[in-house]
N, C-alpha and C positions, 0 to 999 in steps of 0.2 A: 755242407757250406765250406767251402774254401778257406784255406789259410787268410788271415787279415792281418793286420799292424800289431795287432794286441792278442793273435790268437795264434798258437803252434799246436802241431799235429805230430806225434810220434807213435810209431806203432808197437815199442815197447823202450825200457826205461835204460838209460845209460848214465853214468855219473857224470858224464861229459855235458848233460842237458841242465847241469846246476849254472851252467853260464846263461843258459836263458833265464833261468830265475833270477840269477843277478842283474841282466840286462833290462828286465821287465822292472824289478823294484828300482831300478836307477833312472827308469824313464816315467812311462804313465801307469806301469803297472800292467798286467794282462793273464790270459789264462794259457795253461799249456794241458793238452789232453793226452795221455798217454792210454794206446790201445787202439789208435786210430789213424788210419791211411790219410796221405796228402789232401784228399778230397772230403775228409771227415767221416767216413765208414768206418764202422766199429769194426776191428778183426778179433777181437777178445783178448785178453791177459790169463794165462795160466797161472802166474804167480803174482796175483793182485792181492793177497792176503797179505804176503811178506813186503811187499812195495808200500802198502798202507802204513806200515810200521817204518820202514826203512827210509822212505822220501821225507816225510816231515822232521826224522833226526837228523839227516843228512843236511837238510837246508839251516837247520838250528845250528848245527855243530861246526860247519863249515864259513857260514855269514852272519851267524849271531841273529836272525830274522825268524819269523814264523809264516807259514803260509798256509791256507784252508788247503787241506787235501780229501776229497769226495770220491767215494766209490759209488758209481752210476753205472746203469744197465740200459740196454738199447736191444730189441729183440732177443732178451734172454743172454746177452752177452755184456760182460763184465769191462768196464774200461775205467780209468782214475781222472778226477779233474784235477789241477793243481790252479788256485787263486791267486795271484801274486798282487800284493797292494803295492802301490809307489812310496818312497819312502823319500822325505826331506833330506835325511843325512846321505853321505856317499856310501854303499855299500859295495864291500870287496869280496872276491873268492879267492883266497889264498894268496893275498896281496895284489892281486889285479883287479882291474875295475872295466865292468863291461855295459854297454850300452844298447839298449833296442833303437833303431832309427829307422822307421818305415817297417818294412819286411825282416830288415837284415839285423843281426847280433851283430856288435862290433867292441874291439878290445880298447879302450882309452890307454894312448898314451901320448907322451910329450906335450907339446902345447895344448891338445885339445884334452888330456887328462890333466891340466894345469888350469885350465879355463872352467872345467866341469866342477874341479873341487872348490875354487873360489866360488862361483856361481851358490854350491850348497853351502857354503858358509856365510852368504849372504853379501859377497864384494863382485866387482868386476875388475879386469885385470889393470885398470886404469885408477882404480881407487885405491891401491895398495900405496902404502908409505916405502919409500926406497931410501933406506939407512944410509947408502952410499953417498946421496948427492947431499950438496949444501947449496945455500943461495949464491955462492960463489960461481956454482956451474949455469946460472939463468942469465940469457942475453938481453941485455937492459936493451939494444936498440929493436929487437923483437916486441919486448914489452911495448915500447913508444910506437911503433907501427901498429900493433893491436890495439892501443888506444885511440889511435887516430881513426882506426876503421870504427869502433867501436861507438866512437861521439857521433858518425853519419846515421847510427840506427837506434841511437836514444835509449839501448836495451841495459845500460849499466850505469844507473844514476850514483852519484856520489861518490865516483873513483875521483874526483880531483883532491891532488894533495896526498893521496895514499901512498907508503912506502910498498915496495916491492913486494914485502913480507904479508902486508896488510891487502894490497891486492890479491895477490894469490891466496890468502885465506877467505877473502870474498868471493874468489873464484870457486871456491872448494876444491883447489888443487895444491893446497897444505892444510895441515892441520897441527897444531901445538910446535909450531916451528920447522914443523918437517916436511920435505918435499914429496909429493905423490907421483906416481909416475907419470899421469896425464900431465904435469907440470913441466916435466922434462921433456917429453915427447914434442908439447906445444911451443916453450920458451928456451928448451935448454941449448948451449954453446955446442955440445957435441952428443946428441941423443946416440949415436953409434957406440960412444965409449960405454954405454950402459947395456943398450939394449943393439945388437951387431946388425941388424937386419932392416934398420929403419930407414934405408936409401930407397930411391927407387932408378931402377934400371931402363934404358929407353934403347931402343935397338933399331934400325931400319933393315928391314928386310925384304928379301926375294920372296914371288908367291909361293915358292916350294915350300916356305915355313921353316926350313932350315938354314939357307944360307942368307949370312948377314953380311951388310955391306960396310955399317959404321954402326958405333955404338956410345952411350955415354952414360953415366952414373952421377945422379946428383943426391947431395947429402944435406943434413941439416935438420933442425926442428920444421914444423908443420908450416908456422908463418914462412920460413924460407924456402921449404922445398917446394911451395905451390908457386912462387914466383919463378924459383930458378927453374922449373920444368917447365911451364909457359914460356919463357924467355928461349928455352933451349930449342922447345918445338918450332917457336917463330922463326929462330936464327938458321935452323941447322936442318931442321927434319920436315916442314912442311912447306908446301907451294903456296905463293901469294898469287890470289886473282887480281888482276888490275882491271880497273873500269874508271871512267871519267865521269865528273858531274859537273857540267860547262864545262871550265876550265881547269877545274881541280881532278888530279889523280887521285882515285881511291883505292887502297891496297887491303883486300880481306884475306884470311886465311881460309884454306878449302875446307877447314871444319868449322863450324861458330863457335868463336871463344868462350861463351855462357857455357855450352855443351863441356867443351874441355876441362874449364874451371870445375864444373860440378863434378864430373866424372873423378878429377884429382882429390877435390874436396871429400867424396865420400870413401874414395879409396884411403886418404890418410886418416880420417875419422872412424870409419868403421873396420879397418882392417884388424887381423891377430897380429902384433908386435912381436909374438914370440915365434912366429911362421916366418915364410919367404917373403923376400922383399917384393914391394908391388912392381909389376913389369909392364912396359909400353911398348909396344911392336907397330911400327908404322910401315905399311905396304903401298905400292903405288896406288891401289883403289879401297884400302880400308885402315882402317886404325883398330886396334885392340887395347883395353887396360885389365891386365888381369890383378886381383887381389886376395890373398889367403883371407880365407873364412868363410864357413858355409854360412846360409842364410839362416837368420834364429826362427825357431818353432812358430810355427802359425804363418808365416810368411811364404808364398810361394812364387814362383817368376810370374802367374799371370796377376797377381796383385801390385806387383811392383810397379807397373806401368799406370795404376789407377790411385784413387786415394785411397792411402792405407793408413793404419797407426804404425808407430815406429819404434823398434825395440833395438837400441844403438849398441853394440857390442861394447862401446867405451862412451857410457852416457856421461860420465864427468867431462871427458874430452869434448862431447858433442856439446852439452851445454854452454861450455866455455866459448866455444865458437859461435854459437847463437847470440849467446851474449856480445861477442864482438862484432856480430853482422856479417860473419863469413857463410853462415846458413841462414835462410830464412824462416823454416820451419821444418822440424822432424817429419820425415816420410815424403817430402815432395821432390827429393834431389832426383830420382829416377825421370818423374814425370817433366822436370825442367830440360833434362838432356833429351828425350822425346820431342817434347814440344819446340825446342831449339833448332834442332834437325829438320823437322817439318816445316817450320817459318825459312829456313834456308834452301827448302827445296829438296834437302836430302832424304833416301830412304830412312824407314824406321830403324831405330837400331835395335841389334840382337841381345838379348840378356840371356845369359846361362852359367848355371853351375858346372866347375870345371877343377877337377884335381885337388879338391879340398878348398877351392876358393870360388871367387863369383868373377866372370869375365862380361865387360860390355862392348859390343863391337859396333864400330861409326863405319858406314860406307858411303863412297862418292857416287856410286852407279847403282841404279835399280837392277842393272841387267849381268849380275854376277850370280854364278850357281847358286851361291850360299843363299843369296835373296831369295832366289826363284824355288828353291826347295822349299824354302819356308813358307812360301805362297801356295804350296802343293801342286804345281803342275807337273805333268808325266813328263818321262824322261824325254821324248819326241818334242814336245813344247819348249822345254829346256834347252835342248840342242838346237831348236830352229831360232830362238830368241839368241843366243850367242851367235851363231852361224851369221845371221842375216845384221846384226849389230852395227856393222860399219857401213851398210847399205842402207841402213835406217827405216826400210820398209820389205815388207813381204807381199805378195799376190798370192791367190789362190793355187795358181798353176805351179808358182816355184815350190810351192809348200809341197804341192803333190809330189812333184819330182822329186824332191829333195829325198823323201821319207817312202816314195812307191805307195802313196795311201790314195784312196778313192776321193772324188770330190767331196763327199758328204762329211768324211773324216775331216779332211783339210778343212773345210766350213766349222765342224763341231769345235776342233782345237783352236781356232783363231777367234772364234766368237767367245769363247771361254776366255782368253785372254784379252779381249778388249771389256768383259765382264769384271776383270780384275784390275781394270785401268793399264795396263801395260801397252795395249796398242789401241788406235783409233782407225776405225772403218771410214773408207772414204769410196763412194761410188756405190753400185750396185750389181749385182750378178757377177758376169765374165770380168767386167771393166774394175772391179771394185780392188782396191789394196788396203794395205793395214800399216799403218804410220805408228813409229815407234813414240810412246807418248811423248817423252823427252824430248823430242825432236819438232814440235810445236810452240 
């Protein structure tokens, strides 16, 4: 049996493997087999008797926990099984914390360690009281704007006449007259004074991903930043499409506003506020938004675009935004982004985990290399679509000549692109041609 998420094979014992024990204890538990190779084959342990005494003592003395250590046999050869149970309290090894994620053992440091320790203590980052803040740090204009929005949704009853302190207590943003971090992030006059990376960076990039044409930084609380970023995108970064309805001129952005708004809300509510700032990149043919903070356990990229339960990183902040009608329900944000793009005739957004964070990519054009790779096309098919894109159609003979392939191969490649909805076939036999689907 090969190694799995909660199983590790080691041919011999080294004290460095105590890190794996610590990682399992801080995650979902697991088993370590000493005396087995990477595919689970027993290689025998000469010093098994000594290890049966040493391993339990080293685990207890270095981490203060116990693990079940068993001596087993297979084909008359000895190996040791170490069974590590998950612990609800954080476990450290010589002052360092390790965590098993997937099949990788990682040391927790910085923001990841802070989040882990808070979680084990029964808190989330946004639920912690910040002793430095007072109610003088709350922006009353943002409170008023929030209440006007909340009134439209009817999710915040009995809010009329409440003082700011009473309202924040009602929203669980304050406790015993003290502000929680969520209150500062949502309503603070200057959240950056408390948490430096609360701003959003916006840049206009060349397609090489490195050359930046110009950039802006938007700062403020969640209520302010949401409007500021959308306004900046509208005025400076995005192109307006012009159409007419009768005599009326209609202007629409190249990406649907509901999708942009939902992306921003998701990033501001679910981000790791002790990590890097939110980064929005605008290109000629795509827009990406990166947010610091990995997906929560139990949520995969596949599940995100379907109905799924929500595990918000900042549940106090998320609940306040729900009551204020900024979000409709937990777990539906990504679906709204996907549906908005679909309704606007745009390609399906791409969702990825990247650099300790999460990225959403919107596209204007279905016929980009990134989109086509996602569809599973071969290299020849991708080159054909990109090469003939301006021509807007391909014939069988052109395909054969371009790639020096037989008619049967060309027909197969083109038919597969028809099945994927990229091309539309017109005509039969030698007179047939293949029209790009966005040109009909």
